[in-house]
N, C-alpha and C positions, 0 to 999 in steps of 0.2 A: 315349589317356586315356579311361577310362570316365566315365559321367555323375556318379557320386559324387565321383570325383577332381576332375572339372571344377568342380562346385559348391563343393567345399572350397577349390579354388584361387581361384575367383571371390570367395569371401567375404573373402579377404585383400586384394583390390584396394581402393585408396583410394576413398572416396565422392566424388561431384562436389563442387566447391568450395562451392556454395551450401548443399548438404545438410550438409556438414561444419561450416559456419560458423553455421548457425542455432542460436540459443540455445534451450534446452529450457524456455522460459518460457510460461506460459499467459496469454492475453490477457483482461483483465477491464475492465469499465466501471462507472462510478458510476451508481446509479439516477437521480441528478439530471441526468445527461446525456441521458436518454431523454425523449421528449415527454410532458409531464405530462397532456395531454388523453386519453391512452390509458389503458386499464385496466392494472392491475398485470401481468396475464398477457400482454397484448399488448405491454407494454414489454419484458418478459422475452423474448418471442418475437422482437421486433424486434432485440434485442441478439444473439440467436442467428443470425438471418438476416443480420446485418451482419458476422458472423465472430467474435464474442466468445464465449469459453468459460465465463466466470465473471462474477460481479457483486459489487459491494460495496454494502451497504445501511446506512442510518442506524439509530441506536437506535430501536426501535419498541415503546413501552410498551403499546400497545393490542393485546390478545390476538387480536382478530378480524383486525386488519391484519397481525399477525405470521403468523397461520395462512394468510392469503391469499398472502403472499409465499412461504411454504414450499410451498404447493400449486402456485404458478406455477413455482417452481424444479423441482418434481418432474415437472410435465406438459411443460415445455419442455426439460428437460435442462440448463438454465443453472445451474451450481452457485453457491451463495452461499458465497464463500470468506472474507469478512471483514465486520466491522461497524465503521462509523465512529462512535465515541462522540460524542454530540451536545452534552454539557453541559460540556466541559472549557474552553471559552472563557468562557462566562458565569459559570461556577462553577469556577474553577481550584483544583486541589489545593494550590497554593502559597499560597492566601489565609490570612490570619491570622484570618479570621472562621469560627468553627466551623460556622455555619449554611450558609455557602457551600460549605465542604468536604463537609458532609453531603449536599448536593444533588449534588455531583460524584460522590461515592461511590455514591449511589443510582443515578445514571445509568450508572455503570460496572457496577454489579451487574445492571441491566437489560440492558445491552449484552452482558455475559458470558452471561446466560441466553439472550438472542436467539441468540447465536453457537452455543451448545450445541444449542438446539432446531432451528436451521437446518442444522446440520452444518458450520458454519464453524469455522476453526481459530484465528482471531485477532480481537482487538478493538484498533482503533487508538486510542491515547491521546496527546493533547498533555499532557505531564506537568506543566507549570508556565508561568506568565506573569510575566516580570519587568516591573515598572512602578514609578512613584514611591512606591507603598506597599509594594512587595515587593523587597527587595534580592536580588542574584544568589545569595548564599550561603544566604539564607533559602529561596529558591525550590528550591535543590538539596536542602537538608536536609528541608524539609517534604514535598516531593513524594516523595522516596525513602522517608521514613518511612511515608507513607500508601499508597504502592504496595505496600510490603512487607506491609501488612495485607491486601491483596487477593490475594496470591499463593496462600494456601490455597484460596480459592474458584476461582481460575483453574486450579489443579492438579486440584481435584476435578472440574471441568467439562471438563478437557482442552482449555482455550482459552488461547492465549498472549496476554499483554498486550504489544502492539507499540507502543513509544514512537516518536513521530514528531518530527522537527525541523521547526519552522515559523518564521514571522516573529514570534516571541514574545520576542526578545532573550535567548534561552536556548539552551544547547548550540550554541555558535557555531563550533566546530571539530570535525573528525573525531576528534581525540584525546580531547577532552572527551566527545563522544558515546560513544565506545568505553569510556571509564572509567565513565561513568554507568551503562551497561548492565552492565559487569563487577562493579560494586559490589554488585549484587543476588545474584550467585552462584547464579542460578536459571535453568533452561531455560524458565521460564514468563514471563520478561521479556526481550524481544529488540527489535531495531530495525526500525521501519517507515521505510525510507529514501525520501524524496521527491527525485527527481533535480533537479527545478526549483527547490526551495526554497533550495538552497545557492549558486546562481550569483551572488547579490549579493556574496558574500564568500568564494567558494571554487570548486573544480572538482569536479563530481560524480565523475569517475573517481578522484580522490584519495580522496574520502570512501568510495567503494565498496571500494577496495583496503585502506583502513585499517579499516573496519568488518568486512569479510570475512564470516565465517560468522555474525556477529551479526545480519545482515540476514535477516529472515523474509519481508518483503513490500516491494514497490516501488510508488511512484506515478510516473507519467510525465506531465510537462507541459513547456511551453517558453515562453521569454520573449525579447523584444528589449528593448534598453536605450537610452535617450536621456537624457543628463544624470542618470544614476543612477536614472531612473524606469523601472520595469518595465512593459512592455506584454505582456499575455497573448496568445500566438499559438498557432497549430496546431503540432503536432509537426513538427520538421525545418524550421520557418520561422524559428526563433529562433537564439540564439547558443550553444546547447549543442552540444558536439562529440559527436554520437551514435556516431561510429565509436569514439572513445575510451571512451565509456560501454559500448559492446558489448564491447570488448576487456577492460575491467575486470571486467565481469560474467562473461565467459568465464574470466578468470583466477582468480576466487574460486569458480568452479563453482556459481554460483547457478542453482537449478532450480525456483523458486517461481512466484509470480504477479506480474504487473505491471498495475496498475489505471490506466487513463487518467483524468486529472482535468482536464477541459476544459469549455468551455461546452456547453450542450445544443443539439440540432439534429435535423434530419429524417433519414430513411433514407440519402439520398445523402451527407450530411455524415458520418454514423456509419460508412458503408462506407469513406469516404475516410480517416477516422481509423484504422479497422482496418487498412487497407492501409499506412498510414504506420507503424503498429506493426510490421507484417510486415517492412518495410524496415529498421527499427531492429534487429529480432531477427536478420535475415539479415546485418547488418553492411554494408548497402548505402549 
């Protein structure tokens, strides 16, 4: 067998189990997890040094601060992949108060511009909050109506509005979440799936398989429960079945980013978190 034939044959051999099983997902971290006493550039560099490839930033209305973040990304090579909209809790789209809605829309417009300027492809949006003043049906109708008005701007800037399920008494099942996204009939509205947020009332692997290609981004966090009270814990120390999460993500062919959403800490802690993400992605 000549060298060319040998290499051709070798290319057909199966990969080692660990290489074949690792999910093609990029590891990201929230800015809030990085030590706040460091400069923006040093925080970005620390994230890189700890093994993260990307970062998710909050809405940044100050142009100088936004420029500093862009420069930090360019100099460290840590890509800004997403923006977490900052005003959707205080000023929910589902409010009956026009002034509250106006503030939320303004915050989303700033977030979309941030994302475009930073080269990010998504903005995370909590779409509605159900409370004594806002019924479930009202939250659904109002939030969809107001998100539809944002789609032209999202399309123009080439930034996806990524709706997330949180503890807001809204979108309480994977079937509902899927229907909510499908109602828009737009590639510019998709799902930002938080693996930890559904464990009070469901199983992440079920949600992942139901949402499928609707998922554009992931949040990773973990919880332990005692008497239905959630305790925030490090990845793989809680009750999430990460093997099943791995299998579900593999099954839908997810290839995007996964942002860790945990407490802040020093370099040793962040390196440990990064290692734990590796184990999850490897199906260990």
